[in-house]
N, C-alpha and C positions, 0 to 999 in steps of 0.2 A: 578640217580645222579642229573638229571635236577630238579626233585622235591625237593631234599635236598637243592640244591643251591637256588631255589625259596623260600623255607620255611625259610632258613637262611636270605635271603635278606628281606623278610617280617618282620622277628623278629627284624632285625637291624633298619629298617624303623620305626617300632613301638616303639622301645626303644628311637630313636632320637626324635620322636614326643612327647613322654611322658616326656622328660627332662624338668626340671623346668627352666623358663627363667633366673633365677639367676645363673644357671650353666654356662651361656655364658658370664658373667660379672666378671671381676677380683675382688677379695675381697680386699677392701681398708683397710687402718689402719689410725686411728686418735689418736693423743695424746691430752688429755684434759689439757689445760694450762690456768688456771685462772690467771688473773693479780691481780689487787687490789681488795680487798674485804673491803668495807667501810661501817661504820655505825652500826657495830655489837658489839661495845665495851660493851654496856650495855645488850647485848643479846647473851651471850656466848653459850647457848644451840642451838640457831639458827645457829650460826657460826659453831658449831660442826656438825650439820646436813649437812651444805654445804660441809664441809670437808669430810664427809662420802659419800656425793653424787658424788663427783668428780671421785673416782675410779669405782663407779657403772656405771656412764655414759660411762667411757672409756671401761670397760669390755663389756657392752651391745652393743655399736655401733661397736665394733670390732668383734662381734660374727657372726658366719655364719647364725644363726637364724635371727638376725637383717637384714642382707642382704636379706635373703629369704623373710622375711615379708615385707620389704620396696619395693622390686621389684615385689613381687607377689600380692601386695595389690589390692583388688577389692572392690568398684569401683576405677577407676583411680583417682589420685589426682586432686582437683580443685586448682586454683591459683598456677599452676605448672610451670609458665613461659614458656609454650609451650614444656615442656620436657616430655618424656615418663617416666615410673616408673624407668627403668634402668638408664636413664640419671639423674634422681633426685638422685638416690643412688650414682652414680659416682661423681656427682657434690658435694654432701654433703661430701663425703669421701676425697675430695681434701682439705677441710678445708679452703676454700677461702672466707673470709669475704669481704664485700664491701670495708672496709677501711683496707689498708695494708695487705690484704689477700695474695697477691702475694709474700709477704716477709716471710710468715709463713705457707706455704703449708704443709698439713699433720697435722695441729693442729687446735683444737677448742680454739680460743682465745676470751676472754671476761673479763670484769671487772664487779663486782657486787656492787651495792649500795642499802642499805636499806632505805626505807622511810615509813611513816605511814599515811594512809588515812582510818580511820575507816568507813567512809561513802561510800567508793569506792568499786565497784565490780571488779576492775582490780587487778589481781594477780601480774602482772609484765608487764613492757613495755620496748621497745627499740626505738631508733631513727636510723634505718638503713641508712648507708651512711653519718651520721653526727658524730656519736661517737660509741665506742664499749662497752658502759655501758649497763648492764641489771639492770634496776631499779625494785626492788622487794618490794612488800607491806608487811610490818611486820604483818598486820592484818591476812594475810594468812600464811606467813612463820612461824609465832609463833605456828601454829597448824600442820604444815607439817612435815612428816618424811623425811628421806633421799631419799626415792624413789619418793615421790611427788616433791621434790626439783630437783632431777635428771631429771625428765620428764619436769618440768617447765623450767629449765635452757636450756635443749635441745631445747624446743619449741622456747624460746627467742633467742638462738644462731642461729637457723635456720632463724629467721628474719634478723639477722646480715649478713647472706649470700645472702639476697635479696628476700626470699620467704615471701609473706605477706598473709593476709586474709581480707575479708570484715568485718567480725564480729565474735564474739565468737560462733555463730551458724554454722559457716562454718567448721564443724568437718572433712570434707574431704580435707581441705587445707593441704599443706605439713607440716606447723608447728604443727597443731593440730594432724593430723594423725600420723606423725612420733613421736611426743611427746607421744601419746597414746601407740604406739608400745614400746617405751622406758619404759614407766610405766609398761606395761603388762609383758615384758621380765624381767625387774628388779624384779618384785614381784615373777615371776616364778623362776628365778635363785636363789633368796634369799631363797625361800621356799625349793628348791632342795639342798640348802647348797653350791651353787657355789659362792655366794657373802655373805658377812656379813653386 
């Protein structure tokens, strides 16, 4: 009997040790709530792609696989504001932008404005803490599909929550890494028929 109890105890310890870190974190839920979308009157196909991107963003960030990927990401994030991967996930899922974020918890809030700079290498930019606009470069958005846009808007929204990066080469920063996760999962879910 003692051997049976010992064996059962060892199995339980082994199961607990093998649990994914994400299993210890509550799954959050975010509603994607775009505000104004400006500058697309002459670019209806780009506007249509943005409109298709919104439900994709919402489905992906609320998936269990997104949670697992964000929390389990290795290497750990750079430019993470001193947070662990679990804390990064929990913070993002609060939907707390630097401006007015306390008033709209549980939501991804942002406005989108199109500009055009054909010579620029910048896809989009924000001014965290100053306003909640995501400025998107038509040079790129004119060629993007809804998944590219979903990933980019997520990246830029993460800036609005206070996560930054030093340069475009900082692919392990929270905005780039999580944006990449959104892109990968969006493509996977669309291919599997979960998203249109």
